[in-house]
C-alpha positions in Angstrom: 89.6 129.9 156.3 89.3 130.2 159.9 88.0 133.5 161.4 90.6 136.0 162.4 90.5 135.3 167.0 90.8 131.8 166.2 93.5 132.4 164.4 95.4 135.0 166.7 94.5 132.9 169.8 95.9 129.4 167.9 99.0 131.3 166.6 99.1 132.7 170.8 99.3 129.6 172.2 101.8 128.2 169.5 104.2 130.9 170.9 104.2 129.8 173.7 105.1 126.6 173.1 107.5 127.3 170.7 108.9 130.0 174.0 108.8 127.0 176.2 110.2 124.9 173.8 113.1 127.7 173.7 113.6 127.8 177.5 113.9 124.3 177.3 116.5 124.2 175.1 118.3 126.5 177.3 118.1 123.9 180.1 119.2 121.2 178.1 122.4 123.1 176.6 123.4 123.7 180.7 122.8 120.4 181.4 124.7 118.8 178.2 127.8 121.2 179.9 127.1 119.7 183.0 127.1 116.0 181.6 130.1 116.7 180.0 132.1 118.4 182.3 131.2 116.0 185.0 132.1 113.1 182.9 135.5 114.3 182.1 136.1 115.1 186.1 134.7 111.4 187.2 137.1 110.6 184.9 140.3 112.4 185.3 140.2 112.7 189.1 138.2 109.4 189.6 138.9 106.8 186.5 135.0 106.4 187.0 133.2 106.2 183.3 129.8 107.5 182.8 129.1 105.0 180.3 125.4 106.7 180.2 126.7 110.7 180.0 127.9 110.6 176.0 124.3 109.5 175.1 122.2 111.2 177.3 124.3 114.5 176.3 124.1 113.2 172.7 120.1 113.5 173.6 119.9 116.6 174.8 121.6 118.1 171.7 119.0 116.6 169.4 116.4 118.0 171.7 118.1 121.0 171.7 118.0 121.9 168.1 114.6 120.4 167.6 113.0 122.2 170.4 114.3 125.4 169.7 113.9 125.3 165.1 110.0 126.5 166.3 110.8 129.2 168.0 112.9 131.0 165.2 110.2 130.7 162.6 107.5 131.9 165.3 110.3 134.8 165.0 111.3 135.4 161.8 114.8 134.4 162.9 115.7 131.3 160.9 118.3 130.6 158.4 115.9 132.4 155.0 116.9 132.5 151.3 115.1 136.5 151.3 116.8 137.5 147.5 113.3 137.3 145.6 110.7 139.0 148.5 113.3 141.2 149.4 112.7 142.6 146.0 109.1 141.7 145.3 106.3 143.9 146.7 102.8 143.3 147.4 100.9 140.6 145.7 104.2 139.1 144.5 105.7 138.9 148.0 102.8 137.7 149.8 103.0 135.0 147.4 106.6 134.3 147.3 106.5 134.4 151.4 103.3 132.2 151.3 104.7 129.6 149.4 108.2 129.9 151.6 106.2 128.9 154.2 103.7 126.4 152.5 107.3 124.3 152.1 108.3 124.1 155.7 104.3 122.9 156.2 105.0 120.4 153.8 108.6 119.5 154.7 107.0 118.7 158.7 104.6 116.7 157.6 106.8 114.6 155.3 109.5 114.5 157.9 106.5 113.2 160.5 105.2 110.3 157.9 108.4 109.6 157.4 109.1 109.3 161.2 106.0 107.4 162.0 107.1 104.9 159.2 110.8 104.6 160.5 109.7 104.0 164.2 106.6 101.4 163.0 109.9 99.6 162.9 112.1 100.7 165.5 110.1 102.1 168.3 110.4 98.7 170.1 114.2 98.7 170.3 116.3 100.4 172.9 119.4 103.1 172.5 121.9 101.0 174.0 123.6 102.8 177.6 120.0 104.4 178.5 117.5 101.7 177.0 115.2 104.3 176.2 113.3 103.3 173.8 113.2 105.0 170.7 110.1 106.4 170.6 111.5 108.2 173.4 114.0 109.1 172.2 112.9 110.5 168.6 109.8 112.4 171.0 111.7 116.0 171.1 112.3 115.7 167.3 108.7 114.4 166.5 107.6 117.5 168.7 109.8 119.9 167.3 108.7 118.9 163.4 105.4 119.1 164.6 104.8 122.4 166.5 107.3 123.8 163.3 104.5 122.4 160.9 101.4 124.1 162.9 103.7 127.6 162.8 103.8 127.4 159.5 100.7 126.8 158.8 99.8 129.8 161.0 101.7 132.0 159.0 101.0 131.1 155.9 97.4 131.9 157.0 98.3 135.4 158.6 99.6 136.2 155.1 96.7 135.0 153.1 94.4 137.6 155.6 96.7 139.8 154.2 99.5 140.3 157.6 103.2 139.7 157.2 103.8 137.6 160.1 107.2 138.9 161.9 
C-alpha cells in the first residue's frame, strides 16, 4: 500500500489534471457552439459550406465528454447507484464502495486494452474531412479513460486506508 503522503500528492496531481480537463471541456463547448453557428451563417448568408466543421464539432464533443468524466469521478458527482452503499455502515459500506471503485478501474483498463487493439489496425487511417490520424482523433478518449482509471485507483487506496473519498 503506498504511503499517505505519496497518495495525497498523487491524488492532488490527478485532481489538477481532472480540473484542467474540465476547463478544456468548457472551452470545447464554446468552440462547438461557435463552429455550429459559424457553419449556419456561412451556409445561409454566404452560400459556403464548411465540410470540416461537422467533423471538428463531433471531435470536440467526444473530447468534451471523455475529458469531463475524470473530474466527475474525482468530485464524486458522477452518476452512481448508491442504493446498497447508502444502507450499509462501517466495513460493509467501505467494501461496497471499494468494489465500485475497483469496477471503474477495471473498466478503464479493459477500455484502454480495447483502444490499443483497435488502434493497432486503425491508427494509420485518417478521418474524412480533417484528415486527422485516428490516433489523434481518439486521443482525448484515451487520456480521459486513463485518468478515470488512475483516479478510481487513488479513490480505492483512500478507501482501503480508511478515508472515504468525497
